[in-house]
N, C-alpha and C positions, 0 to 999 in steps of 0.2 A: 595384567590388568587389561579390563574391556575398553577399548574403545570405541565410543558412539558419536558419530558422524550423521546428525539430524539436519535433512533438510527440510524446511518448513513445510507444514501441508495442511494452510489454512481450510476451512470448509468455505464454501460459495456464502457470498452475499446475498442479502434478500430473503435469507430463509429463517429470520427470526420470527416466532410468530407474536401475535398481539398488538396491540397501538391502533388508535382510531385512524383510519385512514382519510381517503379524500371521498367522503360521502361513503364510507364504509367497504372502500374496494380493497380486494385482493392485494397480498401482497406478489412481489415477481415469481415469476415461472421460470424455469429451465429453459435457455436456448436449445435446440434440437439439433445435432447434426447426423448424417447420415452413416449407416453402416460403414465398415474399412477408413470411414476419416479420421486423419491424423489431429490428433489434437495436442497442440504444443504446451509443454508449462509454463509459467511465467516466471520472472525471476525472484530468486528467493532471498532471504536474508537468513545469517544464521540465528538459529533458537526459535525461527518463527513457529515453531510445532512444538517447544519446550511446554511440558504439561502445565494445565491451568491450576492456579493454587484453589485452593479449598476457602470457604470465607473466611479468610482471616493472610496475613502478611505471607510473603514467599520466605523461603529458608536462606539460610546463608549463603553466599556464593553461587545462586540461582542466576539464570540468563536473565540480566536485567540491572544486575548490581555491577555499577561503574563505579570507578575511581575518580572522585572530582576533585581529586588534591592533585592529580598528576594528569593536566593539560595538554595539550598538543596544538599547537599553532599550523593549522594547516596552509592559510592565505591572508595575507592583510590587503589594507589599500582599497578593498572596494566598495564600490558603490552602492550602497542599501541591497546585500545580496537578500533574494528573496526565496523563488523557488530553487530547489534541490533533488536531483536524484542521481543512482548512481548508474555507469556504464558496467558491461560483462567484465572490464579488467581491474573493475573495484577501483577508478578516478569516478569525480564527481562533476557534474555538471551543473552551475550556478547561475541563476538569471540575475542581474544586478536591475533593478525596478528603472533610475532615470536615465539611465544608458539605452536600455534597449540590447545590450550586448550580454550573451551567453558565452561565458567561460568553464574551461575544464582545469580541476585544482587537481592535486595528489599532494602527499607527504613530502617534503623537500624538494618539491620544485615549483617554480615561480608561476601564477596561474596565467593560461593561455587561451585567449581571445578564438574561438571556434564559429562564432556566428555572431549576426549584428541582424535583428528584428525589425524588419520594413514597417513601418507605418506606427511604431509605439510614440503614445504622446503620455507623457507623465504629468500629471496635475494632479497636488497634493496625494492621495492616496493610490492614484492610478500609475499605468506603465508597466512594465514586464513584470508580470506576476507568477503564476505559477509555473512550474515543469514537470514532465512525467517522460520516463522513458519506457517505449515501448516493453511488454512483459515478451514479447518475441521479438526483441532487438538483432536477435543473431541472425533471423531470415528477414526482418524487413528495415532494418536499421532507423525507425521513425523515431524524433524525439519531438515531444506536443509540449507549445507554452500558451499560455492563458497572458491577453495582454488590452490594454487599453488603446484605443485609437480616438481619432479626432471627431469618430459619429459613435462608435458603439465598445463594448467589451467583446472578444473574440476569443478564438482557440483556433492555432496552426499548429500546421507538424511541416519537420524539413528532415532530413539527413545532412548527415556531419560533412557527406563525401560531395555535396553539393546543396550548403547551406542555403545559397541565394535563391533555391527554388522554394519556396514555402506557401505549402497547400492551406486553407482555412478549412475547416471543419465544421465550425459551429460560430456565427456570427448574429449580430442584433442583439446583444443583451445590451440593457440599457447604463450607461454610464452616468457616473458623477464623479464631484471631488471625493465623493466620501461612499464608504459602502460598496467597493467594488469586488469584494469577494475575492477570487483568485486561484484559489488552492485546486490543484487539478490531482489525482491519484487513481492508479488501476487497483481494480480491486480483484479479489481471489478467482473473480469468475469470468477473469479478462475485459471487463467491460471500464470505461473511463467514467470517474465521478468528477463533479464538479461543484465549488461551492461559489455560488453566486449570492452577491448582496443584493439589498433590496433598494439601492442607489439612491437612498435617501426619502425614496417615496415608498412611506410603511406600507399603504393598502396592498402594495404590491404582493406582499409575501402571503396572503390570503386570496389571492386570486390565483386560481388553479390553472389559469390559462395564458399568466405571465412568468417566465422563465428567473425572472429577477426575488430574492428572497426566498429560493430552493437550495435542495440539493439534485443535480439532474445526474442521470445514469444515460450514456452513451455508447455504442460502440465505436470502436477505433474509426471508423470513417466518417464520425457525424450522425451516424442516421439512428433511430429510437430502436432499442430492441423489443421483439415481442412481447415480453414478461414484464413492462413498466407498468404502474397502477395505472395509468390512462393511456388507454390504449392511442399508439401514435405520439404521444407525448414525452418529453424528456425527462418530465419533474417525477422524480424519488420519491421527494419529500418537501413537505411546505412551513410555513411560518418562523422562518427564519431571518434575522437581522443582518447578519455578516458573519457567514461560518469562512475559517481560514485553516483548521484542521481536520484531516480525514485520517484515520487511522483504523486497522482490524486485528482483532485479536486471533487467536490461532484456533476458534470455532466457528472463524469467518462474520463475526459482530461488528459492525461499522460504528465507530464512537465520531463524534463531531465536535469542535469546540466552536463556541458562538460567541462576538462582542455582544454585553448588553448595552444600554443605553445609559443611565446614570447609576443603577443601582448594583444590576447581576449580572456575571458574565457565568457562561454554563459551559458543561461536557453533557452531551447528549448519546444516548443510544440510540440509534437511528435507524427507523423500521421501513420499511416501503408502506408508501402512503400516509406514514406519520406527519399527524399537524402540530409543533411545536410553538402555538402559542400568539408568534408575535404579529402583530403588535399590542393583540390584545393581552398578553400575560408579558412578563419579562420577568425569571426567575420560576420558583415552584407559584402554582397557585390553587391545586387540587380540584381543578375543574375537567370534568369527566371530555371534553372537547379536546382537549390537550393533552399531549405526554408531559408529562414533568423532567428537567434534568435530572441527573443522576449527581451532581456535583456543581455547586454555586460557588464563586469567590466574589467579594467585593470587585467593581472596576479598579479600584486603586491597588489592589493586590494581583491583579491579572493584566486584563486585556490579552486574552489568550490567542496567539496565530496558529503557529503549526504543531503538528502533533505526530508522534512517533508512540508503538508499540514494540518492546523487547520483552520477550516472556511473558511475564504475567506484569509489568508495568507499565502504563502508559505514562509517557513524558508530553508535558505541555510548555511549549516556548511562549513567556510573558514579555508584553511589552512593558507598560506604564508599569506593572508588577516589577521589573528588571530580575525575573529568577527561573530558575525551572520548575516547574512543578514536577513532582514524582508520584504518581498515583496508583496504589495499589490495585488490581484488578482480581476480582472472584472469579470461581468457577460457574456463578451462576449469571454474569453478566452484570454483578454490582460493583462499587466501588469499597475502598477503603479509606481510609485516614491520609490526604496528601502530605507531601514532606516537600519544604522548599528547598532547593537547590541553589547554588551559584548567588545568594542573595545578593545583587548589587554589584557584585563582582564584575561584572563585564558589560553593564547598563541593561539597554534594551534587546530583549533575543527575540527573533522574528520567526526561526525555521530550526528544528531538530527531527534528525533523521536518523534510523538506527542503521549502520553500512554495513557491508557485504565483508569489511574487515572483524565486524563482531565489536566494533567501537561505536560509540554515540559521537555525531556530529551536529554540532547545532551555530547557527549564525548569527550574528549581532546586528543590529539596526539602529546605531546611533548616528548615521547621517541623514535620516529620512527625514529632518527637520524640528523632530520633538525631542532628541536624544542631545547628549553631553559628547563627543566624540573625542577618543582618545587620539593620540599621535597613528596609530597605526589601525584604526578602526576604517572602514567596517571589515571583521574578522571571518573566518571560518576557523570554530578549533574542534577537537574531535578529543573523547576521555575513554581510556582504556578500561576492560570490564578487570572487576576485582579478583578475578580468579587466575588473571594474567594469561589466559587463553587467547592470546592474540594473535595476528598475521601480522607481520614485518612490513613496512612499506615498501613498494618497489623500488630499487635503486635508482632505476632511471624510467620515465615516461612510456608506457607503452605507445607506439604508432596507434591512431584513429586506424580503426580497421577499413579496407574497401569492401563494399557491400559485392559477392560474388553470388551467380546462382550456387542454391544449397543442392548438395546429392545427395538421395536416400540413402541412408542408411543400410549398411550391408546386413545381410539378415540375422549374422552374428558377430557381435563387435568383439576386439581383440580381449584374451583371457591369457592368462597366466597358469592356467591348471584348472581340477577340476572345485566347482563351487557349490561345496556342500553349502546348506542354509537352513534359516528358518524364516517364517513369514508371520508376523503379526495383521490380522484384518480386524477394523473397527468400523463399526456402523450406525449410522446417525439416519434412522430409516422415520416417512411418512406414508401418507395414504398412495402414493405413487411415483414415490421417489426416493433418493437416497443418496445420501453422499459416504464414501469409504475412505479411509486413511490407512494407508499400506505399508508396514514396515517390514524391509527386508533386511535380515542381517546375514553376512557371508562369513561361514565358519570354514571355510577352506582355503586356499591360497590367495592372494590379494589379486585382485581384478582391476585392468584398466578400461573397462568399458562394462556395462551390465545390460542384461536383457531378462526381465522378467513376464513368463507365459503362464494364465491358467484358463479356465473353462468355467461359464457360467454355466448353471442347472437349469434356468429359466429363462425368460424371455427378456433381460436386462438390457439394455442399450445405452451407453455410456453418451453423456452431451458433452462435458469439458474436464479437463482435468488439469494438473497443476504440479510441477517440479517433478515432470516426466512429460516423452511424447507417446501418445496410447494410441493406439490403432485397434480397430473392433473390425472382425469378419466374421459375421455369424455369433455363434457363443465363445469362439477363442479371439483373449484380449491379449496383445502385445505390449508391453511397455516399456520404453528405452531411456538410459540415462539421457539427461541433457548435459548442458556444458559442463556446469559447474559441479556438480555429482558424479561425474563419473569413472572417479577412483573409489576402489571401494576395499579397504584397506582388510586383512583378517582380522575377525571380529568387530568390523566396522558396520551400522547401518545405514541405508538409504531410506528415506522416509516421500513419499509422494503420496497425491490423492486424486480424488475424480466424482464426477456428480454423475447418477444416471436416473433413468426412469426404469419402471416394472409394473406388471400387472399380477394377479394371481402369486403364488410363491415367490420368494426371494431368498432360496439358499445362498448359501457360503460358497464360495469357487471351490472347483478341486483341482487336482494336478498342479499345483506349483512348481514350476521350474526357474531355476536361475542361469540362465546361459546353458540351457539343457538339463542340468543336473536336477534332480526332485528336490525338493524343501518339503520340511516337518513343518506342523504347527507350532506357531511359538509358545 
């Protein structure tokens, strides 16, 4: 039986065409790097690169099918767990809104406090909100948090090895008792996306000079990438009331959940420079100035906060709706008919994440002043995939790693013998750029580390990559495994991707080699 180990290869965000922009401004352009520069792949989730469904429901036992009758409680007794993301060892970091404390959780272990964020001021909906782990955590060790202070909303970053040293990277976002936004997430382009609420000042959402009522896109150091819709501005899209969910599909499309006012909550497909209508529009309006949502719910059905994508399913955590929405995604960027999971079972649900263990992780929010907490609330729960292909929890906690300077990889990783292979090359191309998904299947003996090399036939220049460490020198490209996809058993497949520019012809590469052994086309 063929074993397929697929590490997700999402395409770069900001490449979806269409939409009414900020005064007709174009979408994001790729950030360029020079030849021979190493591009480090971001953190992957199992099944990120699962094939998108057609315009219908996914097949049985596909990635994204979870068994909601078999919950496992990961943590109890938390105080409004809000942001959540995963470390490379599979444990989760969770931000607690009123306490300003970050805890580390894993199945079978008590929560462990790892940091307290200085300056957190919890007022109504404010406090310690979003949390994101750097996609290059193994190299830089950064953890990012979005929180409310006495004067603003801001983003800081810190390292678990020195949590007292907190570096602000984005400050001065208007704060209020309501509509603070707060979700942060790294996109497949390695940039940080930020959902910022209108802070109760509805006019801010339509003001391009304001950062409130927006989705922002920034570099990991807080600076503005050159490809944003407005030069020098972090604003990526506008016309938002209160975005609290950000998730990307395998094609790099960004979906966002948004709280409505009195009538309609939304799921939107986000494009660079898109205007989503608030406060002029709530829900669908058919107004050519604005982008209509893909999906709406009444506010009683949803009040949508966190979102994640597993395979071709978008999962949305609902607060007032006390359920988890399961939304089929189509291959063309549309949605099918949503299904309500866990209706009323656990009360208010704040955050949902697809874990590196292949399980779906969910946090409750019953101690936020609007719920009816059970004795063991608030909780972190996880649900297994229905096909049983799960990774068992670690028996004992893995120590938080101490960062040390990284050593450049050797010219060849360790192998166990010849590495006969096939390579599949899938390209999404536009006028002067493209993204490529590369799937390498090992048909030889098992590999404990892999390097794939090839040569371009034109002037292609790689600008960023994910799920592999990629370096280019002239026309020669070298892609090496990252920490989580180095083992490549016989008949297993590793998948990675990259974005590149070109001019003139864009012929497919030649001379693929896996650990020096020639590969054949798949």
